[in-house]
DONUTI-799344 format. One record per residue: x, y, z of N, C-alpha, C, O, CB in turn. Coordinates in nm, 2 decimals. Glycine has a CB too. Layout:
BEGIN
[[X Y Z] [X Y Z] [X Y Z] [X Y Z] [X Y Z]]
...
This chain:
BEGIN
[[0.26 -12.19 -3.12] [0.17 -12.26 -3.20] [0.27 -12.28 -3.36] [0.30 -12.39 -3.41] [-0.02 -12.16 -3.22]]
[[0.31 -12.18 -3.41] [0.40 -12.19 -3.53] [0.52 -12.30 -3.51] [0.56 -12.37 -3.61] [0.47 -12.05 -3.56]]
[[0.56 -12.30 -3.40] [0.70 -12.40 -3.38] [0.63 -12.55 -3.40] [0.70 -12.63 -3.46] [0.78 -12.39 -3.22]]
[[0.49 -12.59 -3.35] [0.45 -12.69 -3.37] [0.41 -12.73 -3.50] [0.40 -12.85 -3.54] [0.38 -12.71 -3.30]]
[[0.36 -12.60 -3.57] [0.32 -12.65 -3.71] [0.46 -12.69 -3.80] [0.46 -12.79 -3.87] [0.23 -12.54 -3.79]]
[[0.56 -12.62 -3.79] [0.70 -12.63 -3.84] [0.73 -12.77 -3.80] [0.78 -12.83 -3.90] [0.80 -12.52 -3.77]]
[[0.73 -12.83 -3.69] [0.75 -12.95 -3.67] [0.69 -13.06 -3.71] [0.75 -13.17 -3.73] [0.76 -12.96 -3.57]]
[[0.53 -13.04 -3.74] [0.43 -13.11 -3.83] [0.48 -13.13 -3.95] [0.49 -13.24 -3.99] [0.31 -13.05 -3.84]]
[[0.51 -13.00 -4.04] [0.57 -13.00 -4.16] [0.69 -13.08 -4.19] [0.71 -13.16 -4.29] [0.59 -12.87 -4.19]]
[[0.77 -13.05 -4.10] [0.90 -13.14 -4.10] [0.90 -13.27 -4.11] [0.98 -13.34 -4.18] [0.97 -13.13 -4.00]]
[[0.78 -13.31 -4.02] [0.79 -13.47 -3.99] [0.71 -13.53 -4.11] [0.73 -13.64 -4.15] [0.71 -13.53 -3.82]]
[[0.63 -13.45 -4.18] [0.54 -13.50 -4.30] [0.66 -13.49 -4.42] [0.70 -13.60 -4.46] [0.39 -13.38 -4.34]]
[[0.70 -13.37 -4.47] [0.83 -13.40 -4.52] [0.90 -13.51 -4.52] [0.91 -13.57 -4.63] [0.90 -13.33 -4.49]]
[[0.97 -13.54 -4.42] [1.05 -13.68 -4.40] [0.95 -13.80 -4.42] [0.99 -13.90 -4.48] [1.11 -13.70 -4.23]]
[[0.84 -13.79 -4.38] [0.75 -13.93 -4.40] [0.72 -13.93 -4.58] [0.70 -14.03 -4.64] [0.57 -13.91 -4.30]]
[[0.73 -13.83 -4.62] [0.72 -13.83 -4.77] [0.85 -13.90 -4.82] [0.83 -13.99 -4.89] [0.69 -13.67 -4.85]]
[[0.97 -13.87 -4.79] [1.08 -13.90 -4.82] [1.09 -14.08 -4.83] [1.14 -14.15 -4.92] [1.16 -13.83 -4.71]]
[[1.02 -14.11 -4.70] [1.01 -14.26 -4.71] [0.90 -14.35 -4.74] [0.87 -14.46 -4.70] [1.06 -14.29 -4.60]]
[[0.82 -14.27 -4.85] [0.68 -14.31 -4.89] [0.72 -14.42 -4.97] [0.84 -14.45 -5.00] [0.58 -14.21 -4.96]]
[[0.58 -14.48 -5.01] [0.59 -14.62 -5.10] [0.63 -14.73 -5.02] [0.69 -14.82 -5.09] [0.70 -14.61 -5.24]]
[[0.63 -14.74 -4.90] [0.68 -14.83 -4.84] [0.58 -14.92 -4.74] [0.48 -14.86 -4.71] [0.78 -14.77 -4.79]]
[[0.60 -15.03 -4.70] [0.49 -15.07 -4.58] [0.54 -15.02 -4.45] [0.65 -14.97 -4.43] [0.47 -15.25 -4.55]]
[[0.43 -15.02 -4.36] [0.45 -14.96 -4.22] [0.55 -15.07 -4.14] [0.52 -15.19 -4.13] [0.30 -14.95 -4.15]]
[[0.65 -15.03 -4.10] [0.72 -15.10 -4.02] [0.73 -15.06 -3.88] [0.82 -14.98 -3.85] [0.82 -15.11 -4.07]]
[[0.65 -15.10 -3.80] [0.64 -15.00 -3.67] [0.75 -15.05 -3.58] [0.75 -15.18 -3.58] [0.49 -15.00 -3.58]]
[[0.82 -15.01 -3.51] [0.92 -15.05 -3.42] [0.86 -14.99 -3.29] [0.91 -15.02 -3.19] [1.07 -15.00 -3.45]]
[[0.78 -14.92 -3.29] [0.73 -14.88 -3.14] [0.63 -14.97 -3.06] [0.53 -15.00 -3.11] [0.66 -14.74 -3.15]]
[[0.65 -14.99 -2.94] [0.55 -15.09 -2.87] [0.52 -15.00 -2.77] [0.62 -14.94 -2.72] [0.60 -15.24 -2.82]]
[[0.39 -14.97 -2.71] [0.35 -14.92 -2.61] [0.27 -15.03 -2.52] [0.16 -15.08 -2.55] [0.28 -14.80 -2.64]]
[[0.34 -15.04 -2.41] [0.29 -15.12 -2.33] [0.21 -15.06 -2.19] [0.27 -14.96 -2.14] [0.40 -15.21 -2.30]]
[[0.08 -15.11 -2.13] [0.07 -15.07 -2.00] [0.09 -15.18 -1.90] [0.05 -15.30 -1.91] [-0.04 -15.01 -1.98]]
[[0.16 -15.12 -1.78] [0.20 -15.21 -1.66] [0.27 -15.17 -1.58] [0.33 -15.06 -1.61] [0.25 -15.33 -1.67]]
[[0.28 -15.22 -1.48] [0.35 -15.19 -1.35] [0.48 -15.24 -1.33] [0.50 -15.36 -1.37] [0.29 -15.25 -1.24]]
[[0.57 -15.18 -1.29] [0.72 -15.23 -1.29] [0.78 -15.15 -1.17] [0.76 -15.03 -1.13] [0.81 -15.20 -1.44]]
[[0.88 -15.26 -1.10] [0.93 -15.19 -1.00] [1.09 -15.24 -1.01] [1.10 -15.36 -1.05] [0.85 -15.22 -0.85]]
[[1.18 -15.17 -0.98] [1.21 -15.01 -0.99] [1.15 -14.97 -1.14] [1.17 -15.05 -1.23] [1.39 -14.97 -0.98]]
[[1.09 -14.84 -1.17] [1.09 -14.82 -1.31] [1.21 -14.82 -1.38] [1.30 -14.76 -1.34] [1.03 -14.73 -1.33]]
[[1.21 -14.88 -1.54] [1.31 -14.90 -1.60] [1.25 -14.78 -1.73] [1.13 -14.77 -1.77] [1.35 -15.08 -1.64]]
[[1.39 -14.69 -1.78] [1.39 -14.61 -1.86] [1.37 -14.49 -1.81] [1.38 -14.47 -1.69] [1.31 -14.64 -1.93]]
[[1.35 -14.41 -1.89] [1.32 -14.24 -1.87] [1.21 -14.21 -1.85] [1.13 -14.27 -1.93] [1.36 -14.15 -1.98]]
[[1.15 -14.14 -1.77] [1.01 -14.06 -1.78] [1.00 -13.97 -1.89] [1.07 -13.87 -1.88] [0.99 -13.98 -1.66]]
[[0.92 -13.96 -1.99] [0.87 -13.86 -2.09] [0.75 -13.79 -2.09] [0.65 -13.82 -2.01] [0.87 -13.92 -2.21]]
[[0.76 -13.71 -2.16] [0.62 -13.62 -2.16] [0.49 -13.67 -2.19] [0.39 -13.61 -2.16] [0.63 -13.52 -2.25]]
[[0.51 -13.80 -2.27] [0.39 -13.86 -2.31] [0.43 -13.96 -2.44] [0.55 -13.97 -2.47] [0.28 -13.74 -2.36]]
[[0.34 -14.03 -2.50] [0.38 -14.11 -2.58] [0.45 -14.07 -2.71] [0.48 -13.95 -2.71] [0.28 -14.17 -2.61]]
[[0.49 -14.16 -2.82] [0.56 -14.08 -2.90] [0.44 -14.09 -3.02] [0.33 -14.16 -3.02] [0.73 -14.13 -2.92]]
[[0.49 -14.02 -3.13] [0.39 -13.98 -3.22] [0.39 -14.14 -3.32] [0.48 -14.23 -3.32] [0.44 -13.80 -3.30]]
[[0.30 -14.13 -3.38] [0.29 -14.27 -3.48] [0.42 -14.28 -3.56] [0.49 -14.18 -3.60] [0.16 -14.26 -3.60]]
[[0.46 -14.42 -3.59] [0.58 -14.42 -3.65] [0.57 -14.39 -3.81] [0.46 -14.39 -3.87] [0.63 -14.54 -3.63]]
[[0.68 -14.36 -3.88] [0.66 -14.29 -4.02] [0.70 -14.41 -4.10] [0.78 -14.49 -4.07] [0.77 -14.14 -4.05]]
[[0.62 -14.40 -4.22] [0.63 -14.49 -4.33] [0.79 -14.50 -4.40] [0.85 -14.40 -4.44] [0.53 -14.44 -4.44]]
[[0.82 -14.61 -4.40] [0.99 -14.61 -4.45] [0.98 -14.72 -4.58] [0.89 -14.81 -4.59] [1.13 -14.68 -4.29]]
[[1.09 -14.70 -4.66] [1.12 -14.79 -4.76] [1.22 -14.84 -4.75] [1.30 -14.77 -4.69] [1.11 -14.76 -4.86]]
[[1.29 -14.97 -4.80] [1.41 -14.99 -4.77] [1.44 -15.09 -4.87] [1.36 -15.18 -4.90] [1.43 -15.01 -4.63]]
[[1.60 -15.09 -4.94] [1.61 -15.19 -5.03] [1.66 -15.30 -4.99] [1.62 -15.35 -4.89] [1.66 -15.15 -5.12]]
[[1.74 -15.36 -5.06] [1.79 -15.50 -5.02] [1.95 -15.46 -4.95] [2.02 -15.37 -4.99] [1.80 -15.62 -5.17]]
[[1.99 -15.55 -4.84] [2.09 -15.51 -4.75] [2.21 -15.48 -4.84] [2.22 -15.53 -4.95] [2.12 -15.62 -4.63]]
[[2.27 -15.40 -4.80] [2.42 -15.41 -4.88] [2.51 -15.51 -4.83] [2.53 -15.54 -4.72] [2.50 -15.28 -4.86]]
[[2.58 -15.56 -4.95] [2.64 -15.68 -4.96] [2.56 -15.80 -4.96] [2.61 -15.91 -4.98] [2.73 -15.69 -4.87]]
[[2.43 -15.78 -4.94] [2.33 -15.92 -4.90] [2.30 -15.95 -4.78] [2.22 -16.04 -4.75] [2.37 -16.04 -4.94]]
[[2.39 -15.87 -4.68] [2.37 -15.92 -4.55] [2.33 -15.79 -4.44] [2.35 -15.67 -4.48] [2.52 -16.01 -4.50]]
[[2.29 -15.81 -4.35] [2.24 -15.71 -4.24] [2.12 -15.75 -4.21] [2.06 -15.83 -4.27] [2.24 -15.56 -4.28]]
[[2.07 -15.67 -4.08] [1.93 -15.66 -4.02] [1.89 -15.53 -4.04] [1.96 -15.43 -4.03] [1.92 -15.69 -3.87]]
[[1.76 -15.53 -4.08] [1.70 -15.40 -4.09] [1.65 -15.36 -3.94] [1.59 -15.44 -3.88] [1.57 -15.39 -4.19]]
[[1.69 -15.25 -3.91] [1.64 -15.20 -3.80] [1.55 -15.06 -3.82] [1.59 -14.95 -3.85] [1.74 -15.18 -3.72]]
[[1.43 -15.10 -3.81] [1.33 -15.01 -3.82] [1.32 -14.88 -3.75] [1.34 -14.88 -3.63] [1.24 -15.07 -3.81]]
[[1.27 -14.78 -3.83] [1.29 -14.64 -3.75] [1.20 -14.64 -3.64] [1.09 -14.71 -3.63] [1.26 -14.50 -3.84]]
[[1.25 -14.55 -3.53] [1.19 -14.53 -3.43] [1.19 -14.41 -3.35] [1.30 -14.35 -3.35] [1.20 -14.61 -3.37]]
[[1.11 -14.36 -3.30] [1.10 -14.22 -3.21] [1.20 -14.24 -3.09] [1.16 -14.32 -3.01] [0.93 -14.17 -3.15]]
[[1.31 -14.18 -3.09] [1.41 -14.15 -2.97] [1.38 -14.05 -2.89] [1.35 -13.94 -2.94] [1.55 -14.13 -3.01]]
[[1.38 -14.05 -2.76] [1.36 -13.96 -2.66] [1.51 -13.87 -2.65] [1.62 -13.92 -2.63] [1.32 -14.04 -2.52]]
[[1.49 -13.75 -2.67] [1.62 -13.67 -2.68] [1.64 -13.59 -2.55] [1.73 -13.50 -2.54] [1.62 -13.57 -2.81]]
[[1.56 -13.63 -2.45] [1.55 -13.53 -2.32] [1.47 -13.40 -2.30] [1.45 -13.35 -2.19] [1.67 -13.48 -2.31]]
[[1.41 -13.37 -2.46] [1.34 -13.26 -2.44] [1.21 -13.29 -2.53] [1.10 -13.26 -2.50] [1.41 -13.12 -2.46]]
[[1.23 -13.37 -2.66] [1.14 -13.43 -2.75] [1.16 -13.55 -2.81] [1.27 -13.60 -2.79] [1.12 -13.35 -2.84]]
[[1.08 -13.61 -2.88] [1.10 -13.71 -2.98] [1.16 -13.67 -3.10] [1.13 -13.57 -3.17] [0.98 -13.76 -3.01]]
[[1.26 -13.76 -3.12] [1.35 -13.74 -3.29] [1.33 -13.88 -3.34] [1.35 -13.99 -3.29] [1.55 -13.69 -3.29]]
[[1.29 -13.85 -3.46] [1.26 -13.97 -3.54] [1.41 -14.00 -3.62] [1.48 -13.94 -3.69] [1.14 -13.94 -3.66]]
[[1.42 -14.16 -3.54] [1.57 -14.19 -3.60] [1.50 -14.28 -3.73] [1.40 -14.36 -3.71] [1.70 -14.30 -3.47]]
[[1.57 -14.26 -3.87] [1.53 -14.35 -3.99] [1.58 -14.50 -3.97] [1.68 -14.53 -3.90] [1.59 -14.29 -4.13]]
[[1.49 -14.57 -4.04] [1.52 -14.73 -4.05] [1.66 -14.74 -4.11] [1.70 -14.65 -4.19] [1.41 -14.82 -4.16]]
[[1.73 -14.82 -4.08] [1.87 -14.86 -4.17] [1.91 -15.00 -4.14] [1.86 -15.09 -4.07] [2.00 -14.77 -4.13]]
[[2.02 -15.00 -4.23] [2.04 -15.17 -4.22] [2.20 -15.18 -4.14] [2.30 -15.12 -4.18] [2.06 -15.25 -4.42]]
[[2.19 -15.27 -4.03] [2.31 -15.30 -3.95] [2.37 -15.44 -3.95] [2.30 -15.53 -3.99] [2.27 -15.26 -3.81]]
[[2.49 -15.46 -3.91] [2.54 -15.58 -3.91] [2.55 -15.59 -3.77] [2.61 -15.51 -3.70] [2.66 -15.61 -3.98]]
[[2.46 -15.71 -3.71] [2.44 -15.75 -3.56] [2.57 -15.82 -3.50] [2.65 -15.88 -3.57] [2.30 -15.87 -3.55]]
[[2.59 -15.79 -3.37] [2.70 -15.84 -3.32] [2.65 -16.00 -3.31] [2.53 -16.04 -3.31] [2.75 -15.77 -3.19]]
[[2.77 -16.08 -3.31] [2.75 -16.23 -3.31] [2.63 -16.26 -3.22] [2.62 -16.20 -3.11] [2.87 -16.31 -3.25]]
[[2.54 -16.35 -3.25] [2.42 -16.39 -3.16] [2.35 -16.28 -3.10] [2.31 -16.30 -2.98] [2.47 -16.48 -3.04]]
[[2.32 -16.17 -3.15] [2.25 -16.05 -3.08] [2.13 -16.05 -3.20] [2.13 -16.08 -3.32] [2.36 -15.88 -3.07]]
[[2.04 -16.00 -3.12] [1.92 -15.98 -3.17] [1.90 -15.82 -3.15] [1.96 -15.76 -3.06] [1.81 -16.08 -3.08]]
[[1.81 -15.75 -3.24] [1.78 -15.61 -3.22] [1.64 -15.60 -3.15] [1.54 -15.64 -3.19] [1.79 -15.52 -3.36]]
[[1.66 -15.55 -3.03] [1.54 -15.52 -2.95] [1.50 -15.38 -2.97] [1.58 -15.28 -2.95] [1.57 -15.53 -2.80]]
[[1.38 -15.35 -3.02] [1.34 -15.19 -3.04] [1.30 -15.14 -2.91] [1.26 -15.21 -2.82] [1.21 -15.16 -3.16]]
[[1.31 -15.00 -2.91] [1.27 -14.92 -2.80] [1.13 -14.96 -2.75] [1.06 -15.04 -2.81] [1.28 -14.78 -2.85]]
[[1.10 -14.91 -2.64] [0.99 -14.96 -2.59] [0.92 -14.82 -2.52] [0.99 -14.74 -2.46] [1.02 -15.07 -2.49]]
[[0.81 -14.80 -2.54] [0.72 -14.69 -2.46] [0.63 -14.73 -2.35] [0.51 -14.74 -2.38] [0.64 -14.61 -2.56]]
[[0.66 -14.75 -2.24] [0.56 -14.81 -2.14] [0.53 -14.72 -2.04] [0.60 -14.63 -1.99] [0.62 -14.94 -2.06]]
[[0.37 -14.74 -2.01] [0.28 -14.65 -1.93] [0.27 -14.69 -1.82] [0.19 -14.78 -1.83] [0.16 -14.64 -1.97]]
[[0.31 -14.67 -1.69] [0.33 -14.70 -1.58] [0.25 -14.56 -1.45] [0.31 -14.46 -1.42] [0.49 -14.75 -1.58]]
[[0.16 -14.60 -1.42] [0.10 -14.53 -1.32] [0.06 -14.39 -1.38] [0.08 -14.30 -1.30] [0.20 -14.52 -1.20]]
[[0.02 -14.36 -1.50] [0.01 -14.24 -1.55] [0.13 -14.20 -1.60] [0.12 -14.09 -1.66] [-0.03 -14.16 -1.46]]
[[0.23 -14.26 -1.60] [0.37 -14.16 -1.66] [0.43 -14.27 -1.78] [0.44 -14.40 -1.77] [0.52 -14.13 -1.50]]
[[0.46 -14.20 -1.89] [0.54 -14.28 -1.99] [0.66 -14.29 -1.97] [0.72 -14.19 -1.94] [0.54 -14.25 -2.10]]
[[0.71 -14.41 -1.99] [0.86 -14.41 -1.98] [0.94 -14.47 -2.12] [0.88 -14.54 -2.20] [0.91 -14.52 -1.85]]
[[1.05 -14.42 -2.14] [1.12 -14.44 -2.26] [1.22 -14.53 -2.24] [1.32 -14.49 -2.17] [1.16 -14.31 -2.33]]
[[1.22 -14.67 -2.30] [1.33 -14.77 -2.25] [1.42 -14.78 -2.43] [1.36 -14.83 -2.52] [1.24 -14.97 -2.17]]
[[1.53 -14.73 -2.44] [1.60 -14.75 -2.55] [1.63 -14.85 -2.60] [1.69 -14.93 -2.53] [1.69 -14.70 -2.55]]
[[1.62 -14.89 -2.71] [1.64 -15.01 -2.77] [1.82 -15.03 -2.82] [1.91 -14.94 -2.82] [1.53 -15.00 -2.91]]
[[1.83 -15.16 -2.86] [1.98 -15.18 -2.90] [1.99 -15.31 -2.91] [1.89 -15.38 -2.90] [2.09 -15.14 -2.81]]
[[2.12 -15.36 -2.94] [2.14 -15.50 -2.96] [2.16 -15.58 -2.85] [2.23 -15.54 -2.75] [2.24 -15.51 -3.05]]
[[2.09 -15.69 -2.85] [2.06 -15.78 -2.71] [2.12 -15.91 -2.73] [2.14 -15.96 -2.84] [1.88 -15.81 -2.68]]
[[2.17 -15.98 -2.62] [2.24 -16.11 -2.68] [2.10 -16.19 -2.59] [2.07 -16.15 -2.47] [2.45 -16.15 -2.62]]
[[2.04 -16.29 -2.63] [1.95 -16.36 -2.55] [2.02 -16.45 -2.43] [2.14 -16.45 -2.44] [1.85 -16.45 -2.64]]
[[1.97 -16.51 -2.33] [2.04 -16.59 -2.27] [2.06 -16.72 -2.30] [1.98 -16.75 -2.39] [2.02 -16.59 -2.18]]
[[2.14 -16.82 -2.27] [2.16 -16.94 -2.34] [2.09 -17.03 -2.25] [2.08 -17.15 -2.28] [2.30 -16.97 -2.36]]
């Protein structure tokens, strides 16, 4: 239980660093059935997104990639929001957390080029 308390304290401290902002949730939880399963089976849903602040993009350009919970293979780790320059024609697709037949699956996010 001490390990869990330390994790909670660590997450709260991180959230305070990013305080005074609007909540930019990048997490999407969907219920559905897919075949074959995409993503990686995980222990459960991610924690709630943390609050973040962000300033103007560096050099006046860039896309804000909101923070999200990333599955490391053993636990969720918060990836703070940050500015990125997208590849030409690409859009950011946030990670997804999908519930299928009682199991959560993590599908990593990334830059994606929509079909033309």
